[in-house]
Structure formats: C-alpha cells, structure tokens
TORTORTI-447025 format. One record per residue (C-alpha): residue number from 1; x, y, z. Coordinates in steps of 0.001 Angstrom, whole numbers, plus 500000, padded with zeros to 6 digits. Example, Ala and Ser with C-alpha at 12.3 -4.5 7.8 and 13.67 -1.06 7.14 Angstrom:
<sites>
 pos     px     py     pz
   1 512300 495500 507800
   2 513670 498940 507140
</sites>
This chain:
<sites>
 pos     px     py     pz
   1 212944 744937 216441
   2 214461 743339 219508
   3 212713 740670 221551
   4 213244 739378 225071
   5 213783 735613 224910
   6 213776 733072 227693
   7 215094 729517 227832
   8 213130 726451 226772
   9 212572 725319 230351
  10 212451 728775 231858
  11 209439 730378 233428
  12 208660 733824 232066
  13 207602 736822 234045
  14 204368 738141 232630
  15 204530 741366 234574
  16 205581 744338 232530
  17 209283 745031 232130
  18 210338 748651 231660
  19 213730 749754 230498
  20 215099 746275 231136
  21 213934 746091 234775
  22 211421 743274 235331
  23 208384 743780 237511
  24 207210 740880 239610
  25 203889 739181 238898
  26 202277 735881 237983
  27 204181 733390 235833
  28 203531 731348 232730
  29 205557 728964 230593
  30 206608 730484 227307
  31 209173 727955 226078
  32 211478 730113 223955
  33 208897 732516 222610
  34 209483 736153 223555
  35 207637 737216 226673
  36 208070 740875 225663
  37 208952 742946 222610
  38 211317 745907 222949
  39 210151 749226 221508
  40 212361 752069 220196
  41 212072 753812 223585
  42 213576 750804 225315
  43 210280 749929 226992
  44 209288 746270 226802
  45 205699 745469 225935
  46 204237 742103 227027
  47 203736 739823 224044
  48 200127 738872 224894
  49 197420 741371 225832
  50 193795 741217 226796
  51 191872 743118 224142
  52 188707 744794 225428
  53 187076 745761 222119
  54 183376 744782 222183
  55 183568 743873 225882
  56 180305 745197 227258
  57 179304 747013 230411
  58 179227 744750 233425
  59 181525 742156 231859
  60 184706 743982 230834
  61 185722 744712 234424
  62 185471 741055 235420
  63 187456 740073 232330
  64 190223 742515 233265
  65 190371 741248 236841
  66 190429 737647 235644
  67 193231 738473 233231
  68 195365 740256 235812
  69 194889 737430 238303
  70 195935 734932 235617
  71 199118 736850 234899
  72 198311 739265 232080
  73 200147 742551 232365
  74 198929 744180 229149
  75 195454 745633 228552
  76 194602 746991 225102
  77 191747 749486 225052
  78 190530 752630 223318
  79 188408 755731 223900
  80 185975 754474 221245
  81 185343 751198 223096
  82 183316 753156 225688
  83 184474 750966 228565
  84 187563 752736 229920
  85 185918 753699 233201
  86 185072 750075 234016
  87 188551 748985 232954
  88 190059 751609 235253
  89 187934 750499 238193
  90 188944 746874 237609
  91 192605 747858 237549
  92 192156 749622 240875
  93 190328 746694 242451
  94 192875 744167 241183
  95 195549 745442 243529
  96 198203 745123 240808
  97 200477 748187 240931
  98 200019 750578 238020
  99 203661 750351 236973
 100 203261 746609 236428
 101 200420 746896 233892
 102 200884 748054 230307
 103 197949 750242 229293
 104 197124 751152 225715
 105 194448 753550 224491
 106 193698 755116 221139
 107 192916 758514 219643
 108 189578 758510 217836
 109 189051 759962 214348
 110 187200 763104 215496
 111 190102 764327 217620
 112 193052 764458 215199
 113 193255 768262 215261
 114 196213 769139 217525
 115 194095 771283 219841
 116 191652 768403 220444
 117 194131 765688 221348
 118 195145 766523 224908
 119 191569 767001 226209
 120 190425 763614 224926
 121 193631 761995 226185
 122 192963 763509 229608
 123 189469 762020 229478
 124 190926 758558 228929
 125 193486 759063 231689
 126 190791 760145 234123
 127 188543 757188 233329
 128 191409 754712 233546
 129 192591 756242 236828
 130 196149 756793 235679
 131 198523 759685 235085
 132 200037 758222 231938
 133 199552 755679 229169
 134 202226 753219 228157
 135 201046 753419 224555
 136 198713 755762 222663
 137 197749 755002 219074
 138 196142 756920 216239
 139 193173 754547 215976
 140 192588 754979 212226
 141 194402 756861 209450
 142 191178 758802 208943
 143 190439 762216 210453
 144 186901 763520 210828
 145 185717 767008 211650
 146 185300 767147 215418
 147 181602 767791 215924
 148 180234 766402 212663
 149 179040 762923 211743
 150 181836 761201 209808
 151 182728 764310 207798
 152 186198 763762 206403
 153 188956 766191 207360
 154 190871 765963 204122
 155 193932 767844 205314
 156 194619 765782 208440
 157 193759 762541 206666
 158 196233 763250 203897
 159 198809 764635 206296
 160 198856 763182 209845
 161 202077 764981 210735
 162 200406 767787 212765
 163 198603 765117 214780
 164 201850 763233 215296
 165 203751 766335 216431
 166 201149 766933 219147
 167 201490 763335 220301
 168 205245 763857 220513
 169 204622 766875 222753
 170 202493 764721 225044
 171 205308 762178 225281
 172 207578 765001 226416
 173 204949 766058 228988
 174 204969 762554 230458
 175 201343 761737 229696
 176 202305 759068 227143
 177 205337 756750 227130
 178 205117 755472 223552
 179 203114 756457 220466
 180 202040 754494 217441
 181 199382 753958 214809
 182 196641 751493 213968
 183 195168 750319 210671
 184 197887 752027 208614
 185 198903 750432 205325
 186 202410 750762 203867
 187 201755 753940 201816
 188 200357 755698 204875
 189 203253 754521 207042
 190 205745 755808 204496
 191 203865 759077 204241
 192 204042 759625 208005
 193 207602 758440 208561
 194 208975 760572 205707
 195 208540 763522 208079
 196 211255 764612 210558
 197 209889 762646 213512
 198 211194 763114 217039
 199 209695 759762 218044
 200 209090 757072 215441
 201 205922 754955 215594
 202 206425 752176 218107
 203 203704 749895 216773
 204 201081 749523 214072
 205 198007 747676 215340
 206 196234 745893 212490
 207 194035 742930 211737
 208 196243 739846 211527
 209 195008 736272 211423
 210 195080 733125 209303
 211 192588 734647 206875
 212 194382 737999 206618
 213 198064 737372 207474
 214 199412 740471 205649
 215 202914 739083 204921
 216 203981 742153 202929
 217 203095 744509 205780
 218 204833 742228 208280
 219 207979 742150 206153
 220 207978 745949 205758
 221 207442 746431 209488
 222 210364 744191 210423
 223 212606 745983 207954
 224 211677 749319 209564
 225 211824 748257 213227
 226 208074 748621 213643
 227 206179 746146 215807
 228 202875 744881 214447
 229 200077 744183 216901
 230 197499 741595 215876
 231 193852 742285 216584
 232 191225 739653 215723
 233 194041 737058 215913
 234 191631 734116 215633
 235 189732 735780 212787
 236 186413 737555 212792
 237 183461 736296 214808
 238 182236 734175 211896
 239 185716 732765 211233
 240 186871 731616 214659
 241 185326 728153 214533
 242 186768 727544 211081
 243 190186 728796 212219
 244 190302 726399 215141
 245 189348 723466 212892
 246 192083 724049 210313
 247 194125 720858 209745
 248 197395 722706 210324
 249 196108 724126 213615
 250 194724 720793 214738
 251 198066 719130 213982
 252 199913 721645 216148
 253 197430 721292 218998
 254 197714 717501 218941
 255 201510 717449 218670
 256 202026 719883 221551
 257 198998 718944 223685
 258 197651 722489 223584
 259 194363 723955 222438
 260 193853 725189 218869
 261 193510 728760 220163
 262 196853 728453 221928
 263 198374 727147 218700
 264 197168 730189 216749
 265 198231 732704 219402
 266 201649 731040 219601
 267 201958 731270 215806
 268 201327 735015 215984
 269 204097 735568 218534
 270 206468 733324 216605
 271 205815 735508 213528
 272 207156 738395 215593
 273 203854 740104 216334
 274 202278 741327 219554
 275 198956 739485 219909
 276 195687 740859 221343
 277 193120 738089 221866
 278 189835 739235 223372
 279 187337 737355 225483
 280 185143 737908 228526
 281 184861 734181 229244
 282 187176 733438 232190
 283 188382 730049 230944
 284 189224 731475 227519
 285 190947 734523 228999
 286 193215 732188 230963
 287 193686 729790 228035
 288 194814 732533 225679
 289 197763 733497 227866
 290 199555 730158 227660
 291 201721 729920 224571
 292 204591 727719 223406
 293 207153 727731 220618
 294 205959 725755 217620
 295 208289 723241 215976
 296 209762 724795 212845
 297 208079 722352 210474
 298 204611 722906 211949
 299 205087 726671 212068
 300 206200 726682 208430
 301 203199 724621 207333
 302 200755 726937 209079
 303 202463 730045 207700
 304 202467 728617 204171
 305 198779 727756 204403
 306 197933 731229 205727
 307 199632 733060 202859
 308 198443 730672 200150
 309 194870 731957 199853
 310 193369 735302 198941
 311 193199 737547 202030
 312 189819 737945 203708
 313 189495 741064 205821
 314 186862 740949 208562
 315 186589 744669 209270
 316 186495 747506 206754
 317 184603 750707 207665
 318 185117 752343 204260
 319 181486 752139 203145
 320 180034 752852 206565
 321 182101 756025 206761
 322 181238 756912 203153
 323 184889 757368 202239
 324 185820 758111 198611
 325 188703 755625 198851
 326 189378 752280 200527
 327 190990 752853 203910
 328 193139 749726 203543
 329 193802 749233 199847
 330 194319 752840 198778
 331 196728 755588 199750
 332 193731 757914 199990
 333 195552 760705 198207
 334 198652 760890 200418
 335 201936 761734 198747
 336 204033 758589 199072
 337 207787 759225 198814
 338 210153 756912 196999
 339 211956 754482 199287
 340 215241 756323 198775
 341 213815 759825 198845
 342 212179 761906 201561
 343 209550 762985 199060
 344 207022 765759 199433
 345 204981 766175 202555
 346 201379 765226 202002
 347 198519 767624 202515
 348 197007 770417 200470
 349 200106 770766 198311
 350 201033 767105 198249
 351 198037 765140 197091
 352 198132 762857 194147
 353 196459 764229 191083
 354 193099 762623 190528
 355 192871 760967 193954
 356 189157 760567 194726
 357 187941 762936 197377
 358 191293 764037 198811
</sites>
C-alpha cells in the first residue's frame, strides 16, 4: 500500500487527488501523516472522511456542508443509511465540484444477486446526484434473499465471486471507480481473493478502535496491499468517553496540544488506516479533520495498550440476523484455500463439512 506523504511543515491539500493530479480545496496541517492513501487503481483516497452512518434526516445535510467547508473531501455513506438523498443535495448546495469529492456507498445484503446490483447502484447514484461512485463496497459478507426478511442466501454468502464479477462489470461501465468490501474477516478475504479477479478489493472497511484494534487483520491487509478503513474509530457510543480519557491518549493530547479525539484519529492514520469519524456537531466535525504525526514513543505506547487487552467489538449483527455462524469469528462455511494454494472455489461444492447452516 502506497501513501502520499507531505513534509513536517507542509500544508496538505485535503481536496481529492486522482491519478496523482491534486484538486484544489481547503487546507489543513498534517505534519508528515499521509493526506491520502493510494489504491490499486492509482486513485488516491483522502485519509480522513466524514462518516454519515446514523446521521438523521435534517442533520446529515448540514454535517456534510460543514465538512466540505472545513476541507473534507471524502464522504462515506451507504444505501442502508437511508440518507443518500440529503447527502446528495448537500453536495450540490456546497458548490464543491463533484470531481473534488470522494464518494463511497455500499451494496446492501439483499442485493448481492448479480441481476440486482446495478438497479440498486443506480438508485444510490440518482439520490446522490452523481454519475459515478469513487468507491462501492459489499457492505457485509452476508447475502440475503432479495424480498425476504433476513433469509440467508447460502450460495452467495459462501461464494461472493458472482457478486464481485458484476461489480467488476460496473467498473468497466464507468459507474464505479473502485470496489471493495466491508466487515470481511481474513478467511472471507482469502476466499474471495482466491478467485481470478480482474480488480482486487481496494479496501476493507471494518470496526477499528482502541477496544478492537484487530492487529492480525491489519497485518494481513498490509501484506496483501489492502487498505483498511476504520469505522467507529473512537469506539462505540458507550466507549467514546472512556477512550478519550485513556492515560495514553491524554498524554498525547497534552504533549502535542491537541484534543484527545485528534490524538486517536491521528493514531489510526499513523497505523496506516483510512479513518471515518462521524459526527453531526459542527465543532466536532471540524475538530476531527485536524491530525498530526505522533512521536514514535507515544504512538508505540498507545498501540501497545490497544493490543494488550481482549478485543471488545461494539457491533455484531449475528444474533439479530439469526445467522447460524458468527459473521466475524467464523468462516461461515466458505472454503478457505491454503496461503500457497488457490484452493477450491467456495459455494455449493466448496463448503466445509459440518459448517452450521451453510
């Protein structure tokens, strides 16, 4: 994974850079942290995004406009967030040219069948008021039957390759610039990437924070040129206050004269991850954009503390979706190839014997 670095005293462009050509926009100091991460396509994704998950009607649009005015050039959304139309209207009203804003959306579980993907993508494009997405993710490694209530599609859950091939077609049609996944663990990543892919996953968006730092997944991703995106970077709603009061975080904030939230967001970028803080509070939206490189000793102390405790995940829909396996801690019946072998394709003929439900 390549990153775009700037000098210690330099001022970074926060507008989106595409194929090495910077777009002009607001500025922010980034010390020597990367302002962008380069994807396999050559596109450069801004290192900090405004996440709009749980941003409600009547407030998400103002948050987007505040973010763009402050210098954000990366908005992370999804069809399932039910706010794309307001996001699109805010983008239009902001006056920021479309080619200077990185837009991400996500494919929901009920639309993994190849014939269902383009219509729901077109719905997102229409609501966002754009002809293309910079990034489109498979939201979860779980496929449901289209018109049923959380009824598992065993075939497409075990084998996402047909879904991926359709996404590749949509890249070729120009409706998507980059494709990736979200909430995939290592077995599921290996299962997908064992296939003959035309376009490899650009990112894997997962929960990453002090309480759930996922060092093994981060290591695997770096070894396979896969960018991790961090949602819930400050922890879950009930963890944020505790995160900001951590001694290691407080020490960084005091040493660098920054806020604890800025210390945590900076730590994420310094780990080599794309960070997606979310807020609809204007002051916090602005605060979250300003990041600095942490001194090596303080970064190391925070990293060591994060990986020293048992992981605590804040979001797991396994029970709510009545799945016969854990979406994060199980391979869910996929056929996982050996590291040095292409292995069998997963699906009806490639499930593990005895896997529950698939």
